[in-house]
C-alpha positions in Angstrom: -197.8 -41.9 65.2 -198.5 -42.0 61.3 -197.6 -45.7 61.4 -199.5 -46.5 64.8 -202.8 -45.0 63.4 -202.4 -47.1 60.4 -202.4 -49.9 62.2 -205.1 -49.6 64.5 -207.6 -48.5 61.4 -206.5 -51.7 60.0 -207.5 -53.1 63.0 -210.8 -51.4 63.1 -210.2 -49.2 66.0 -211.9 -46.0 65.7 -210.1 -44.5 68.8 -206.4 -44.7 70.1 -205.1 -43.5 72.6 -201.5 -43.3 73.1 -199.2 -42.9 76.5 -196.1 -42.8 78.3 -198.2 -43.1 81.4 -197.8 -39.0 82.2 -199.5 -37.8 78.5 -202.2 -38.9 77.0 -202.8 -38.5 73.7 -206.6 -39.1 72.2 -206.5 -39.7 68.6 -209.3 -40.5 66.1 -208.0 -43.5 63.9 -210.4 -43.1 61.4 -210.6 -39.7 60.8 -210.7 -38.9 57.1 -207.8 -36.1 57.7 -203.9 -36.5 57.4 -202.4 -38.0 60.6 -201.3 -35.0 62.3 -204.9 -33.8 62.5 -206.2 -37.0 64.3 -204.9 -35.8 67.4 -208.0 -34.9 69.4 -206.8 -34.3 72.8 -204.1 -34.5 75.2 -203.7 -34.4 78.7 -200.4 -34.2 80.7 -201.0 -35.8 84.5 -198.2 -33.9 85.8 -199.1 -30.4 84.5 -202.8 -30.4 84.5 -205.2 -29.9 87.3 -207.1 -32.8 88.8 -210.4 -32.0 87.1 -209.0 -32.3 83.7 -207.6 -35.5 84.2 -210.7 -37.2 85.9 -213.1 -35.5 83.0 -210.6 -36.5 80.3 -209.9 -40.0 81.5 -213.7 -41.0 82.3 -214.1 -40.7 78.4 -212.5 -44.1 78.4 -215.2 -45.6 80.6 -217.1 -47.9 78.5 -220.2 -46.4 79.5 -219.1 -43.2 77.7 -217.7 -45.3 75.2 -220.7 -47.0 74.7 -222.8 -43.6 73.8 -220.4 -42.3 71.7 -219.1 -39.3 73.6 -215.9 -39.1 72.0 -217.5 -39.0 68.7 -219.8 -36.2 69.3 -216.8 -34.1 70.9 -214.4 -35.1 68.3 -217.4 -33.5 65.5 -217.6 -30.4 67.6 -213.8 -30.3 67.7 -213.2 -30.8 64.1 -215.5 -28.2 62.9 -214.3 -25.5 65.7 -210.5 -26.2 64.4 -211.9 -25.9 60.9 -213.6 -22.4 61.5 -210.6 -21.5 63.7 -208.1 -22.5 61.0 -210.6 -20.6 58.3 -210.3 -17.4 60.1 -206.6 -17.3 60.3 -207.0 -15.0 63.8 -204.9 -17.5 66.1 -205.3 -15.4 69.4 -206.5 -18.6 71.4 -204.0 -20.5 72.7 -203.8 -24.4 73.3 -204.7 -24.3 76.6 -207.9 -22.4 75.1 -209.0 -25.1 73.3 -208.6 -27.6 76.0 -211.0 -26.0 78.3 -213.4 -25.5 75.4 -213.2 -29.3 74.9 -213.5 -29.7 78.9 -216.5 -27.3 78.8 -218.0 -29.7 76.1 -217.4 -32.6 78.0 -218.8 -31.2 80.8 -222.2 -30.4 79.2 -222.8 -33.9 77.8 -222.6 -35.3 81.4 -225.0 -33.0 82.3 -227.3 -33.2 80.1 -227.1 -36.9 80.3 -228.0 -36.9 84.0 -230.7 -34.5 83.5 -232.4 -36.6 80.8 -231.8 -39.7 83.4 -233.3 -37.9 86.0 -236.9 -36.7 84.4 -239.6 -38.7 84.7 
């Protein structure tokens, strides 16, 4: 994985999605963290609910890429992860983290929809 992330960084790619067709792993290739910390989110289609898959894969749509949705979510995720690691209290599960990312995506979309509906 580190070698792939190195290649995409050299190519100037900021975000990388590695997939086997079932599991999708979203990486921030340009983040200034070790390779193992560049993973932003992963979703396995055969193990998640439909809403989760739709919300995460929609982040790859050109309209969302142009608006830097992944960058905003990464910044929030990065800070949350640092805080969580700093407290050393690991009561939250990976599932809880994924739910929080999905809530952030939904909140961002809600803000965008309401901004467009205002005169």
